[in-house]
N, C-alpha and C positions, 0 to 999 in steps of 0.2 A: 778457384779452389781455395785460395787463402781466405777469402771472405766467408766461405762455407766453414772452414776450420775455426775461424774466429767466432762465427755465429753459434755453432754447435758447442764449442767449449764455453762460451759465455752463458748459454742456456743451462749447461750442466753445473757451472759454478753458481748460477742463480739459485739453485736448490739450497745453497749454503750461505750465500752472501747477498747484500743489497746490490742493486743493479750496477752502480758505478764500480764497485769492487769486483763484481762478477765479470764485468766488461774488461777491467784491467787484467784480471787473471786470464780471460779468454784471449786478449791481445798478447799476453806473455806466451801462451801456448803457440799462437800463430807465429810469433817472433822466433821461438826456438825452432819451429819447423822451417821457416824461411832462412834463418841464420845458418842452419846445417847445410843448406844448399851452397853457401858461400865457400865451404871447405871440401865439398864432395866432388869427385871427378864427374865429368859430364857423361851422360848415357847410362846411368845406373837405374833409372826408373822414370816415373812420371814427373818428378821434380827436375828443374834445370840444375846443372852442376856449375862448378866454378868457371869453366870456359864459356858456358852459355851466358852466365851473368856478366862476364867480362865483355862479351860481345854487345851487351845491352848498354854499356857505358857510353854516353855521348862523346863525340870526338874532342870536345873542348876540355874534357877531364884528363889531367896527366896521370900516368902510371895506372891504367885501368885495373890490372891484376891486383896490385897492392890496395887500390881503392875498394875492390870487392872484398878482400880479406878484412880490411879495416871496418867496413860497414857491417860485416858479419859479426865482428867482435862487439861493435856498438849495439847491434841488435840483441846479442846475448846479454850484455850488461844491462840494457834497458829492460829485458824480460825479467832478469833477477831483481832489478830495482822496482818493478811494478808489483811484485808479490811480497815485498817487504814494506810494511806500513810506514816505517820511518823514512824510507827513500822513495816512496811512491810519488810524492809531489815533484821532486826533482827529476825523477825518471820520466814522468809524464811530460813535463815541459821539454826536456832534452829530446825525447822521442818525437814530440810534435815537430820540433825543429828539424830533426833527422828526416822525418817523412816528407817535409816540405822540400828539403834538399834532394831527396831521392825522386821527387816527382818528375823532373826532366828525364831521368833514365827510364822511368816507367812509361812515359809518353813516347820517348824515342823508340822503345822496343814493343810498343803496343801491338798485341796479336789479336785484339778485339777492337771494335770501333771506339773512338775516343769518347763518344757520348756515354759509353758504359765505363770505360777505364778510368776517366778522371773522377767521376763521382765515387767510384769504388776506392780510389786512392785518397780521397778526401775524408772517408770514414775514419781512417786510422788516426790522423792528427786530432780529429774531433774527440775520439775516444781517449786518446792520450791526454788531452787537456782536461777532459772530464775526470780521468783517473788522478790527475795532478790536483784536482780540487777536492779529493776525498779526505785530506788531512789526517790520514792514518786512523780512521775510525776503527774501533774495536768491535768484534763480533762475538757473541756468546756461543759456546760450543753447541753443535747440533744435537738436539734431543737430550742434553744433559743439564742438570741444574745443580748448583752448589748450595748446600744447606749451611746453616750457621755453624754446624759442628765441623771440626777439623780432625784430621787423622794425624797422630804423631807417632813416631817410631821410638821405641825404647832401645837401650843398648843391647838387650838380649835378642833382638831381631823380631820380637812380637810387635803387633800394632794395637793401639788402643784408641778409643774415642775420647776426646777431651772436652 
């Protein structure tokens, strides 16, 4: 499910951005979705809730409930960081590290065969590293062009071309 959300969001953002930035935005959408599960009660719908995610935490991790809340906050901060060009490189590297740290929990709670689960979980750090390498590229507005003339506002509220 998360891979599908990431893929669809990335394809939609590709209509506006180059691939790396579109993938960063798609990953941000996926992270907001998954992070919301860290704070939601279990049994609300098709997504797992806080108790379900706490059960996924491997036994060697102390304070599983707090860990789930903390990773939810980190995912939200990472999503925000991915959509801001200035913070995208740092967010990408930090998220790649977070995804590697979360891999044991995803393997521990695998509900699908590991031959599928592990490659799926490896997509996210690869995308995060690719996003980190965008260096905050600027994108011109979709379908708009800026001409040499500028519009200035006068004190009486009217506008004039200069």
